[in-house]
Backbone bond lengths (Angstrom), bond angles and torsions (degrees), N, CA, C in turn:
res aa  C-N    CA-C-N  psi(-1)  N-CA   C-N-CA  omega(-1)  CA-C   N-CA-C  phi
1 X - - - 1.450 - - 1.531 108.83 -
2 X 1.310 115.08 141.68 1.461 121.49 -177.63 1.529 108.76 -80.65
3 X 1.327 115.51 132.98 1.474 119.52 -178.85 1.525 110.71 -74.55
4 X 1.312 114.43 152.84 1.465 120.59 178.85 1.527 110.14 -63.62
5 X 1.322 116.24 -34.41 1.466 120.42 -179.78 1.531 110.67 -64.72
6 X 1.334 116.04 -42.09 1.464 119.53 178.78 1.523 110.58 -64.93
7 X 1.327 117.01 -43.93 1.467 120.20 178.37 1.528 111.77 -61.06
8 X 1.298 117.08 -41.58 1.461 120.57 178.55 1.521 110.74 -63.96
9 X 1.332 116.76 -42.27 1.461 121.00 178.31 1.523 110.37 -61.70
10 X 1.328 116.85 -43.87 1.468 120.68 179.45 1.524 111.36 -64.11
11 X 1.314 116.90 -41.32 1.479 120.43 179.31 1.522 111.46 -62.08
12 X 1.318 116.95 -33.29 1.466 120.91 -176.31 1.533 113.04 -84.08
13 X 1.317 118.26 -4.97 1.465 120.41 177.62 1.517 110.47 -70.52
14 X 1.330 115.64 153.70 1.465 118.30 174.82 1.536 109.11 -77.10
15 X 1.291 115.48 170.47 1.474 122.24 -173.69 1.532 111.94 -58.25
16 X 1.301 116.89 -43.90 1.461 122.14 -178.62 1.534 110.93 -62.65
17 X 1.321 116.24 -44.93 1.467 120.20 179.39 1.531 111.41 -65.08
18 X 1.328 116.21 -36.96 1.474 119.72 177.67 1.533 110.46 -62.90
19 X 1.332 116.23 -41.83 1.463 119.06 177.83 1.526 111.13 -64.37
20 X 1.324 116.89 -38.82 1.459 120.55 178.74 1.531 110.56 -64.34
21 X 1.319 117.44 -42.68 1.468 121.59 177.15 1.528 109.96 -61.96
22 X 1.337 116.50 -42.68 1.474 119.97 178.22 1.525 110.99 -61.26
23 X 1.318 116.42 -42.87 1.464 120.64 -179.62 1.525 110.64 -62.43
24 X 1.318 116.64 -43.07 1.469 120.65 178.80 1.527 110.33 -62.80
25 X 1.327 117.19 -46.40 1.462 120.78 -178.65 1.526 111.99 -65.09
26 X 1.319 117.04 -40.62 1.469 120.31 179.46 1.524 110.37 -66.42
27 X 1.320 116.76 -39.62 1.469 120.06 176.62 1.518 111.18 -62.43
28 X 1.326 116.90 -42.76 1.461 121.64 177.88 1.532 110.81 -61.57
29 X 1.327 116.18 -44.94 1.467 120.14 179.43 1.530 111.19 -62.94
30 X 1.318 116.59 -42.03 1.462 120.61 179.53 1.523 110.68 -63.23
31 X 1.322 116.72 -42.46 1.469 120.71 179.14 1.527 111.10 -63.73
32 X 1.332 116.53 -42.27 1.461 120.26 177.70 1.532 111.03 -63.42
33 X 1.330 116.04 -39.91 1.468 120.38 -180.00 1.523 110.46 -64.54
34 X 1.325 116.66 -43.71 1.468 121.11 178.67 1.520 110.38 -61.62
35 X 1.326 117.36 -44.06 1.467 120.43 178.86 1.520 111.59 -63.47
36 X 1.324 117.14 -37.98 1.458 121.19 177.92 1.527 110.83 -64.51
37 X 1.329 116.02 -44.84 1.463 120.50 179.58 1.521 110.04 -64.14
38 X 1.333 117.35 -42.31 1.467 120.52 178.69 1.522 111.56 -60.61
39 X 1.323 116.92 -43.29 1.457 119.10 -178.94 1.530 110.93 -67.85
40 X 1.337 117.10 -36.38 1.468 120.10 177.18 1.522 110.65 -66.02
41 X 1.344 117.14 -41.35 1.458 120.50 178.61 1.522 111.21 -65.35
42 X 1.323 116.58 -40.63 1.466 120.27 178.80 1.522 110.40 -62.34
43 X 1.316 116.13 -39.98 1.466 120.04 178.81 1.523 110.61 -66.34
44 X 1.325 117.31 -39.88 1.462 120.96 178.48 1.518 110.36 -64.56
45 X 1.348 117.31 -41.02 1.458 120.56 -179.94 1.520 110.83 -63.47
46 X 1.311 116.96 -38.06 1.463 120.66 178.22 1.525 109.86 -61.83
47 X 1.325 116.01 -38.58 1.461 120.21 -177.89 1.525 112.88 -80.82
48 X 1.339 118.23 -12.90 1.458 120.82 -177.25 1.518 112.82 -76.26
49 X 1.297 118.23 -41.52 1.460 121.82 -173.59 1.524 108.74 -109.85
50 X 1.330 113.81 122.05 1.454 119.71 179.93 1.520 109.14 -112.20
51 X 1.301 116.39 140.78 1.463 120.67 -176.05 1.524 112.66 -72.31
52 X 1.317 118.28 -20.56 1.464 120.72 -176.70 1.533 112.75 -94.70
53 X 1.332 117.43 17.64 1.459 120.57 -176.43 1.520 110.34 -131.69
54 X 1.351 115.34 148.45 1.465 121.18 176.49 1.522 109.34 -93.25
55 X 1.331 115.65 145.16 1.454 121.02 179.66 1.525 108.70 -128.71
56 X 1.339 117.68 123.51 1.466 119.74 179.22 1.525 110.77 -70.90
57 X 1.312 115.53 144.28 1.458 122.14 178.10 1.515 107.99 -124.35
58 X 1.338 116.61 127.63 1.458 120.43 179.62 1.518 109.15 -77.04
59 X 1.311 115.11 142.59 1.455 121.00 178.20 1.527 108.63 -131.19
60 X 1.332 118.36 146.25 1.461 119.96 178.95 1.529 112.64 -73.41
61 X 1.329 118.05 -12.77 1.459 120.84 179.24 1.525 109.77 -68.89
62 X 1.315 114.67 137.64 1.467 122.43 -178.73 1.525 112.56 62.49
63 X 1.317 117.67 26.43 1.462 121.99 176.16 1.526 107.90 -98.46
64 X 1.328 115.55 67.02 1.457 122.04 -173.50 1.525 111.58 -63.06
65 X 1.314 117.53 -42.60 1.466 120.55 -178.94 1.534 110.95 -63.98
66 X 1.311 116.53 -39.89 1.470 119.63 179.02 1.523 110.70 -65.27
67 X 1.332 116.80 -39.74 1.468 120.76 178.75 1.524 110.27 -64.60
68 X 1.342 117.32 -42.77 1.472 120.77 178.47 1.528 110.97 -61.71
69 X 1.308 115.91 -43.28 1.466 120.08 179.28 1.522 110.64 -62.14
70 X 1.316 117.33 -43.33 1.466 121.64 -179.93 1.528 110.66 -63.96
71 X 1.327 117.34 -41.45 1.466 119.95 178.10 1.523 111.76 -62.58
72 X 1.324 116.74 -41.48 1.469 120.59 178.41 1.529 110.64 -62.06
73 X 1.330 116.45 -43.63 1.468 120.37 179.80 1.520 110.36 -63.53
74 X 1.327 117.18 -43.54 1.461 120.73 179.87 1.523 111.78 -64.97
75 X 1.330 117.42 -41.32 1.468 120.68 178.32 1.522 110.95 -64.03
76 X 1.329 116.78 -42.17 1.466 121.02 178.45 1.530 110.59 -62.47
77 X 1.325 116.64 -43.59 1.465 120.50 179.65 1.515 110.67 -65.51
78 X 1.328 117.28 -38.86 1.460 121.05 179.25 1.526 110.92 -65.18
79 X 1.333 116.47 -42.24 1.474 120.71 178.52 1.528 111.20 -64.93
80 X 1.318 117.62 -36.15 1.468 120.82 179.59 1.535 110.69 -70.53
81 X 1.325 116.86 -34.02 1.466 120.30 179.77 1.541 110.80 -68.86
82 X 1.333 116.97 -33.38 1.474 121.19 -178.30 1.523 112.10 -86.93
83 X 1.290 117.96 -7.95 1.479 119.96 -177.97 1.500 112.04 -81.44
């Protein structure tokens, strides 16, 4: 809870000082929020990957359909550039 003395001191500040106090407090709040989000993300990452489970990984090797699609796109783009 905010003390009455602190509130009185803040009320008696000039406009410029009040803005400076607001800027400091907002910066502090933003920093705390970022730290909270970082810790939540770190906790989620820990829970995402488990050592007792297998995870498939895609590889471009033997991706014949993807290669065919890419060649078609490149040929189409080349034909459009020469038109």
